[in-house]
matplotlib code that plots the C-alpha trace (Angstrom):
import matplotlib.pyplot as plt

x = [21.1, 21.1, 18.5, 16.3, 16.6, 15.7, 12.7, 11.6, 12.1, 10.0, 7.2, 7.4, 7.3, 4.2, 2.4, 3.0, 1.6, -1.4, -2.1, -1.9, -4.3, -6.8, -6.4, -6.8, -10.0, -11.3, -10.6, -13.6, -13.9, -14.5, -11.7, -14.3, -15.8, -12.5, -12.7, -16.2, -18.0, -20.7, -23.3, -22.4, -25.2, -25.2, -24.5, -21.4, -20.2, -20.7, -18.8, -15.9, -15.8, -15.8, -13.0, -11.0, -11.8, -13.6, -16.9, -15.5, -15.5, -12.5, -11.1, -11.2, -9.5, -6.8, -6.2, -5.9, -3.6, -1.4, -1.1, 0.0, 2.6, 4.1, 4.5, 6.1, 3.1, 1.7, -1.1, -2.1, -2.5, -6.1, -5.3, -2.6, -3.4, 0.3, 1.8, 2.6, 6.2, 6.7, 5.5, 7.8, 10.7, 10.2, 9.7, 12.0, 15.4, 14.4, 13.6, 16.7, 18.9, 17.4, 17.6, 21.1, 22.6, 21.0, 21.9, 25.6, 25.6, 23.7, 26.5, 29.4, 28.1, 26.3, 29.1, 31.8, 29.4, 28.6, 32.3, 32.9, 30.1, 31.5, 35.0, 33.4, 31.0, 29.1, 30.8, 29.4, 30.1, 28.2, 25.2, 25.1, 25.1, 22.6, 20.2, 20.6, 20.3, 17.3, 15.5, 16.2, 15.3, 12.0, 10.9, 8.4, 10.1, 7.5, 7.9, 11.7, 11.1, 8.8, 11.1, 14.1, 12.1, 11.1, 14.7, 16.7, 14.2, 11.8, 14.0, 17.0, 15.0, 13.8, 17.3, 18.5, 21.0, 22.3, 20.2, 23.1, 22.7, 19.0, 18.1, 15.2, 12.3, 10.3, 10.9, 13.9, 14.9, 14.4, 11.1, 11.9, 15.6, 17.6, 21.0, 22.9, 26.0, 27.6, 25.2, 22.3, 24.0, 24.6, 20.9, 19.8, 22.4, 21.0, 17.5, 18.6, 20.4, 17.3, 15.6, 18.8, 19.9, 16.7, 16.8, 20.5, 20.1, 17.3, 19.1, 22.4, 20.8, 19.6, 22.8, 24.9, 22.9, 23.3, 27.1, 27.6, 25.8, 27.6, 31.0, 30.5, 29.5, 32.5, 34.9, 34.1, 34.5, 37.2, 39.1, 39.4, 40.8, 43.1, 44.4, 45.1, 46.8, 49.1, 50.3, 48.2, 47.9, 44.6, 44.8, 45.4, 42.5, 40.2, 40.9, 41.9, 39.5, 36.7, 35.9, 36.3, 33.7, 31.5, 31.5, 29.3, 26.2, 26.7, 26.8, 23.6, 22.0, 23.2, 21.6, 18.4, 18.2, 18.1, 14.5, 13.4, 14.9, 13.3, 9.9, 10.3, 10.8, 7.0, 6.6, 9.9, 9.0, 5.5, 6.8, 9.5, 7.4, 9.9, 8.4, 9.5, 7.9, 6.6, 4.7, 3.5, 2.3, 0.2, -1.4, -2.2, -3.8, -5.8, -7.2, -7.7, -5.3, -5.1, -2.5, -0.1, -0.4, 0.3, 3.2, 4.8, 4.3, 6.1, 9.0, 9.2, 8.9, 11.6, 14.0, 13.4, 13.8, 16.9, 18.4, 17.7, 19.3, 22.3, 22.7, 22.5, 25.2, 27.5, 27.4, 29.5, 32.0, 32.6, 32.0, 35.3, 33.4, 31.9, 35.1, 37.0]
y = [-43.9, -40.1, -40.1, -42.4, -40.1, -37.1, -38.8, -39.9, -36.3, -34.9, -37.3, -36.6, -32.8, -33.2, -35.4, -32.8, -30.1, -32.2, -33.1, -29.5, -28.5, -31.0, -30.0, -26.2, -26.9, -29.1, -26.5, -24.4, -20.9, -19.1, -16.9, -14.7, -13.8, -12.0, -9.9, -8.6, -6.3, -7.8, -5.8, -7.3, -8.9, -12.6, -11.5, -9.5, -12.5, -14.8, -12.3, -12.3, -16.1, -16.3, -13.8, -16.0, -19.2, -20.7, -21.3, -24.2, -27.8, -28.8, -31.1, -28.3, -26.0, -28.6, -29.0, -25.2, -24.9, -27.9, -26.5, -23.2, -24.8, -26.8, -23.5, -21.9, -19.9, -20.3, -17.8, -14.6, -14.0, -13.5, -11.1, -8.9, -9.2, -9.8, -12.8, -15.5, -15.7, -12.0, -12.4, -15.4, -13.5, -10.8, -13.1, -16.1, -14.2, -12.9, -16.4, -17.9, -15.2, -15.6, -19.4, -19.5, -17.1, -18.9, -22.3, -21.3, -20.1, -23.2, -25.5, -23.1, -23.0, -26.4, -28.8, -27.4, -27.4, -31.1, -31.9, -30.1, -32.1, -35.4, -34.6, -33.8, -36.7, -37.2, -34.2, -30.9, -29.1, -31.7, -31.7, -27.9, -27.5, -30.3, -28.6, -25.2, -26.7, -28.8, -25.7, -23.6, -26.4, -27.1, -23.5, -22.3, -20.1, -17.4, -17.2, -16.8, -14.1, -12.2, -12.6, -11.3, -8.3, -7.5, -7.7, -6.2, -3.7, -2.4, -3.4, -1.7, 1.5, 1.2, 0.8, 3.9, 2.2, 4.2, 3.9, 2.1, -0.8, -1.2, -3.8, -3.2, -5.6, -5.2, -5.0, -5.6, -1.9, 1.1, 2.8, 5.9, 5.2, 6.7, 5.2, 3.6, 1.5, 0.1, 2.1, 0.3, -3.1, -2.4, -1.4, -4.8, -6.6, -4.9, -5.9, -9.4, -10.0, -11.1, -13.3, -14.9, -15.4, -17.1, -19.6, -20.2, -20.8, -23.3, -25.1, -25.1, -26.8, -29.6, -30.0, -30.0, -33.0, -34.8, -34.1, -35.1, -38.4, -39.2, -38.2, -40.3, -43.3, -42.9, -42.5, -46.0, -47.5, -50.1, -48.0, -45.2, -47.6, -49.1, -45.6, -44.8, -48.2, -47.4, -44.2, -41.6, -38.3, -36.9, -34.3, -37.0, -39.1, -36.1, -34.7, -37.8, -40.3, -38.8, -35.7, -37.5, -40.0, -37.5, -35.2, -37.3, -37.3, -33.7, -32.7, -34.7, -33.0, -29.6, -30.2, -31.4, -28.6, -25.7, -26.5, -26.8, -23.5, -21.7, -23.3, -23.2, -19.4, -18.8, -17.6, -15.7, -13.8, -13.1, -11.8, -9.6, -8.6, -9.8, -10.0, -13.6, -16.8, -17.7, -14.5, -14.6, -18.2, -17.4, -14.4, -16.5, -19.3, -16.9, -15.2, -18.5, -17.3, -20.6, -19.7, -18.2, -21.2, -23.5, -21.4, -21.3, -25.0, -25.5, -23.4, -25.3, -28.7, -27.8, -26.8, -29.9, -32.2, -30.5, -30.6, -34.4, -34.9, -32.9, -34.9, -38.2, -37.0, -35.6, -38.5, -40.9, -38.2, -37.3, -40.7, -42.6, -45.8, -45.4, -44.4, -46.9]
z = [-20.4, -20.5, -23.2, -21.2, -18.2, -20.2, -21.6, -18.1, -16.8, -19.7, -18.9, -15.2, -16.0, -18.0, -15.5, -12.8, -14.9, -15.9, -12.3, -11.2, -14.0, -12.7, -9.1, -9.7, -11.7, -8.9, -6.2, -5.1, -6.3, -9.6, -11.0, -12.6, -9.2, -8.3, -11.4, -11.5, -9.0, -6.7, -8.6, -12.0, -13.9, -15.0, -18.5, -17.5, -15.4, -18.4, -20.6, -18.3, -18.1, -21.9, -22.1, -19.7, -21.7, -18.7, -20.6, -22.6, -21.2, -19.1, -21.8, -24.3, -21.8, -21.2, -25.0, -25.5, -22.5, -23.5, -27.1, -25.7, -23.4, -26.3, -28.1, -25.1, -24.2, -20.7, -21.2, -19.6, -15.9, -14.9, -12.1, -13.7, -17.4, -18.2, -19.9, -17.4, -18.7, -18.0, -14.4, -13.9, -15.3, -12.7, -9.7, -10.4, -10.2, -6.8, -5.4, -7.1, -5.7, -2.2, -2.4, -3.8, -1.2, 1.7, 0.3, 0.0, 3.6, 4.7, 3.5, 4.4, 8.0, 8.3, 7.1, 9.4, 12.3, 11.6, 11.4, 14.7, 16.3, 14.9, 16.3, 19.7, 19.5, 22.7, 24.4, 25.6, 22.4, 20.4, 22.8, 22.9, 19.1, 18.8, 21.2, 19.4, 15.9, 16.8, 18.2, 15.2, 12.8, 14.6, 14.9, 12.2, 9.6, 9.8, 13.6, 13.3, 10.7, 12.9, 15.9, 14.0, 12.7, 16.3, 17.5, 14.6, 13.2, 15.9, 18.8, 17.4, 16.9, 20.5, 21.8, 20.0, 17.8, 14.8, 11.6, 9.9, 12.4, 12.0, 9.5, 7.1, 7.5, 4.3, 0.6, -1.7, -1.9, 0.2, -1.0, -3.0, -3.0, -5.9, -5.1, -8.0, -8.3, -5.1, -2.9, -4.6, -4.1, -0.4, 0.0, -1.4, 0.8, 3.9, 3.0, 2.3, 5.7, 7.6, 5.0, 3.9, 7.5, 8.5, 5.6, 6.1, 9.8, 9.4, 6.5, 8.3, 11.4, 9.1, 7.2, 10.4, 11.7, 8.4, 8.2, 11.8, 11.4, 8.1, 9.6, 12.7, 10.6, 8.2, 11.1, 12.2, 8.7, 8.0, 5.5, 8.0, 10.6, 8.0, 7.1, 10.8, 11.2, 8.3, 10.0, 8.3, 10.2, 11.4, 8.6, 6.0, 7.3, 7.3, 3.9, 1.9, 3.2, 5.4, 3.3, 0.0, 0.9, 2.6, -0.5, -2.8, -0.6, 0.2, -3.5, -4.1, -1.1, -2.4, -5.8, -4.3, -1.7, -4.1, -5.3, -1.7, -0.8, -3.8, -3.1, 0.7, 0.9, 0.7, 4.3, 4.3, 1.1, 2.5, 5.9, 4.3, 1.3, -1.3, -4.8, -5.4, -6.5, -3.1, -2.6, -6.2, -5.8, -2.7, -4.5, -7.6, -5.5, -3.5, -6.6, -8.5, -11.2, -13.1, -15.7, -13.1, -10.8, -13.6, -14.8, -11.3, -11.0, -14.3, -13.0, -9.7, -11.4, -13.9, -11.1, -9.2, -12.2, -13.4, -10.0, -9.8, -13.2, -12.2, -9.0, -11.0, -13.5, -10.8, -8.4, -10.5, -11.1, -7.5, -5.8, -5.5, -5.2, -8.6, -10.4, -12.5]

ax = plt.figure().add_subplot(projection="3d")
ax.plot(x, y, z, "-o")
ax.set_aspect("equal")
plt.show()
């Protein structure tokens, strides 16, 4: 069974890359046009295209690219001249760190909020959290990012707050900073508060609604009523029955949410100028950097597929209904 899933995952991975290869070649625009001056002669333009390997027929380009991928070589970025693997090594940890931190906060905040709503089902607290959560979840991420920058960066400066309370809006580190050790860590944390907070707030709003709906549905299940009829306390019903049956779908949702957070941080990374995958991907698409687009797609596809496999493996372990 596991071998079949791995084979299916490998096939899906390759299909995604092949489809992306075809789509980037069909997209309008010539990568060579971004690398030559407007006054370049046709001979110079042809020389650049030859150096990029764009003069060969598309099937030949695909065969060359596929052979390189099978050897672990994703080529060289058109725009930077660096190996794609090196560019990904620089950008991927930034996006994974941003996504992992926000995802942890998403569930730490979202699940308890959903349980509070389920406990107050139909009451004022439930309605108030629903309104606030729906508003945050529906708001565009880039708009929230700009709003928080206006409040906590420029607004804090206008209000005369101490520099320690003003949150930086751009970059991963303070420009020109020479701090090391714990001071450097604290500098990164201060820069991460706004982008992590935005992603976590949007994610928590969605997770809270899911946890609320699942908890309300489980609360009316027969086994919950049976446990109450047998004299189980509210704490026992919550921890032994409700949470235990709520845990499997939440674990699956957690595994499937990480790729979405990593890939969905494009606007946040752009607004806050974080050198992550999202910002790199936008730049690569704008400059028609085919190798970099394909390399980023491979990274995203691998994360999604691995997350799905992890969820499939974990579900029978944590789901009491699938245990012997």
